[in-house]
N, C-alpha and C positions, 0 to 999 in steps of 0.2 A: 792183550793182557789187561785185565781190570786193575784199576788203581783206586785205593781207598785211603782217605785221610780221616782220622777220628780224633776230634777235639785237639788238634795240633796247635800248640802255642810256642812262639819263639820270642825271647826277650834279649835285648842287648844291654849290658850294664852301663851305668853312667860313667863318663870319662873324667869328670871333674866334680868338685864339691857342689857346684851350682847346677850341674846337669842332672836330669832325671833318667831313670831307667826307661828304655824305649821298648814298647811292645810292637814288634814288627808284624807278627801274625798272631791273631787272638782267637783261640777256640775254633779253628778252621775244621769243618767237617764237610766232606764231599766224596762222592763216588764217581769215577770216570769209567764209563762202560768200555768194554773191550773194543778196540778198533776205532774209537772216535777221536776226533781232533777237538780239543777243548782250549779256549783262550782265557787266560787270566788278564783281565782288563781293568785299568785304573790309572790314576795320575801318578807321577813320580812320588816315591816314598810311601806307596799304599801297601807294600808287602808282597807284591807279585814275584819279584826276583828272589826274595828270601824264600818264598814257597817253592820255587824251582830248585833252589840250592838245598832245601830240605829233602826234596824228592830225589835228587841225584846223590845226596850224602855228603856234600861239601860242608853242610852245617847239620847239627843235631838239634831236634826240638827239645824244649825244656819240659814239655809234657805232651801227651798224646801218642798216637800210633800211626804208622804208615805201612800199608800192605800192597804188595804186588801180587795179584791173584790172591791165593790163600796164604802166601808167605809173608810174615812180618819182616820188614827190612829197616825198621826204625834205627837200629844200632849197627846195621851192616855198612862196611866201608864202601866208598864209591866204586872201586874196581870190581866188587862182587855183586853189584846190583843189576848189571846188564843194561845200562842206560847209554844212549847216545846223546851228546850235547852239542848244540850249535850256538855259538856265541855271536854277540852283536858285532864284534870287530874281526870276525872270521878266524883269527888265531892260527893262520897258516905259517908253516916254516918257510921263510923266504929263500933259503939256500937249496931247498928240495923242489923237484919237479912236481907237477900235479899228481902223477902216478905215485911218486914217493910219498907225498902227503897223504894220499888215500891209503896207501899200504901201511903207514906208520902204526896204527892201532893193532893191525894183525901181526906185525913183526915183534910186538911186545907180549904176545900171548906165550904163556909158559905151560909146561907139563902136558897134561892130557889135551888141553885146548890148542896146543901148538899145531900149526898147519904147515904143509909142504909149500915150497916156493911156487910150484905150479898152481896149487889151490889158492894161495894168496893172490897171485896175479889174476886168476879167473874171477875171483870175488871183486877185486878192485876194478877190473874192466867192466864187470856187470853193473857195479855201482855207478861208474862213470857214464855208462850208456843210459842208465835210468834217469840221471839228471841232465843228460844230453850234452856232455862235455867229452865224449869219446875221442874227438879229434884234437883235444888240447893236452893230452897226457904228457907231452914232452916239454911243455912250457913251464916257466917259473911263475910264481904268483904276481910278480911285478909286471909281467907281460899280459895280465888278464884284466878285464873290466871288473867293476865292483860286483855286478851280477854273476859273472863267471866265477869270481872268488867265492861268493856265497854258495854257489853250486858245488864247488870243491869241498867246502866245509860240510855241506849236507851229505855228500857222497862219503866223506871220511866218517861221519857219524853213523851212516847206514851200513858201512862195509862189514862191521862186526855183528850185524844182525841183532840189534838191541831189542830188548823186550819193550822198552819205553823210549820215545824220542822226545827230547826237551829242547825247546828253542827260546832263547832269550833275546827279544827285540831283534830278530834276524834281518829285518828290512830297513831299519832306521838309517843306515848309512847310504842308502840308494836314492837316486832321484825319483821323481814321481812316476814317470813312465816305466822305469825299470822296476820300481816297487810293485806296480800293478802286475807286470809280467811275472815277476818272481813269486808273488803270492799265489798266482794261478798255478805255477809250477809246483809249489809246496803242496797245494791241495791235491794236484794230480798224483804226485809222488806218494802222499799219505794214503790216498785211495788205492793206488796200485799195490802198495806194500801191506796195507792193513795194520800198520803199527800204531798203537795208542800214542797220541802225540799231545803234548802240552805246549802251548804257544803263548809266550808273554808279550804283551804289547800295550802301549798307551793310546794307540790309534784305533778308535771305535770302528772306523770303516774297514780296516784290516780284519778286526775280530769278527764283525758281522758277516763279512763276505766269504770267509773260508771255514768258519767253525761250525761244528755240530751243536755245541753249547758254549755259552760264555759265563764266566764268573766275574761279576763286577765287584771290585774291592775298593775300600776307602779306609785309610789309617789302620790297616791290619785287620779290618773286619769285612766279612762278606756282606754285601748289600743285597745281591740278588743272583740267583742261578737259574738259567733256563735257555731255551733255544733262542737264537738271536732275534727273530721276528716277535716272539712272545715277550721278550724283555723290552723290546722297542715299543710294542703296542700296549703292554701292561706294566709300566714301571712301578716298582714297589714304593719308591719315595722320590722326592724332588731331586736328590743327587743323581740317581740313575736316569731320570728323565732329562736332566741337563747334560749329562755326560754322553748320552747316546743321541745321535742325530746330527746331520750336517745339511743345511744350516741348523744351528741349535734351536731348541724349543723357545717360543715366545712366552714371557711371563707377565701376568697382570695381577694387580691387587684387586680382589673382588670380594663379593659377599653372597651368601645364600639367604634368600628371604621369600617366604610364601611359596616354596617349591620351585623357585627360579634362581638362576645364577645371574648376578648383576656385575657388569664392569662399568664403573662410574654410575651413571643414572640409567643405563640401558640394560634391559633384560635380554641376555644373549642366548640363553639355553634353559630348557626345562630340567629340573632336578627334583622330581617327586620323591617324597619320603626322606629327603636329606635335611638334617637339622640346620637351623639358621645360624649365621655367624660369619666371621671373616674367613676368607680362604685365599689361597694362591691359585690362580687359573693358569694352566699351561696349555698352549695351543701349538701343535706342530706346524711348521711352515706350510705343509700341504693340507692343513685343516681349514683353510680360508676359502670361501666361495664368493667371488665378486658378484654383487647384486645391487642394483640401484636403490632398492628399499631394504637393504640388509640390516640386521639387528645392531651391528657394531659400526660406529662411525669413527674414522681416523683421519688425521691430517696426512696428505700425500707428500712424501719427501722425494720420490723419484721412482723410475722404472728401469730395471736392468734387463736387457735382452740376453737370454742364455741359450737361444737356439730353439729347442723344442719347448722349453718353458720360459716363463718370465718371472723375475723377482720384483715384487712390489714392495718398496720401502715406505714405511709409514710411521707415524708417531701417535701416542695417546697418553693423556695425563695419568692414567692408571698403570702405565707400563714403566717400571723403573729403569729398564734398559734404554740405551741410546736410540735404538731403532727397532721397529717391528718388521720382520721379513716374511712375506707371504709368497709362496710359489704357486703360480696359476698357469693355466694353459696359454700358450702364446697367442691363440686366437681370441682370448678374452681380456687382453690387457687393457688397463684404463687409459684415459686420456692423460698424457704426461703433464699437460698444462692445467689440469684441474687442481683445486685446492684441497679437496676432500675425496675420500674413497670409502665405500661402505661394503661390509662383508657379512655373510652368514657364516656360521661355524659348523663344521662337520662333527657331530657328537662323538664319533669314534676316535677323533683326533684331539679331543679336549680332555684334560685331566685336572682334577681338583685335589689340592693338598691342604692339610691343616697349616696353620701359620708357622709351625716349626719346620715344616717340610719333611718331617720324618715319616709321615704316613699319607698314603693316597686314599682319598675318600671315595667310596664306591657310590 
């Protein structure tokens, strides 16, 4: 099912005389192709959960339109939209078994949609098998791990065969190892069912690993939309470049002069045709090449062995951050006892931004 949002805006009124009206989502336009998993990514308060609530009908937009396929659902109540919702806190009924929790949405169907008891049980067991909890149907939620509870919540959302699946921070309550495993399962389930899915997260690693597309948001505004690797490799502005990437991008105060990029007094990169002036230089951690006569000299702070790779910690007077982090091959690590280290920069991993950070310079 294709999902289209056209110029959707949602505002919340001021609560007191000193408060201002809050625009949670501002002029949001986006088309989610049928069968894709799209992540809404951004920091807390950027409007991603509000967008999810607008999609499921828990909130109504102040302006704009929402379409599921060719049908406009902007004013349609939640129960008539055909959406499945998975919440951050699972929202399972503690007094019901796993099977009863999964059955619950089907037992509330009325009229022509009402199913026989046998059909409901068949669907519930199929959903449980899909998320690999078929052997846990007689347990109560308190007897399950966090990952198992999340699978029950996903099965409950899938059992009514929704047109759209909406997930609001579904992995944030899980530990790191379980989060990795569960996100792989979510991707597998989405691929097998082919249900158009919207996944809300503040974790860029989650978004990039399982999504067909990501929507980066900030303060209710869309910053960039694209495939994960495209957004990582071609960030639209400084906010996107800083938000995506782990370790985060390294930033330097630089300038362009005579067709070259300078960090401090060192020319580190050619920039033919670019107008002179001050710029912010962003270098991804993997954008550094250790070289004895490299263009950029830094003070060596330390070397962290990561196994396959090595993290070189350094400092530079043009870097406002506390530390520069460069990821290099373990076979090429510098002498930890050295005072300085020199790098060449990979052009494809270096981004130039105007001083406001609102625009990336080509």
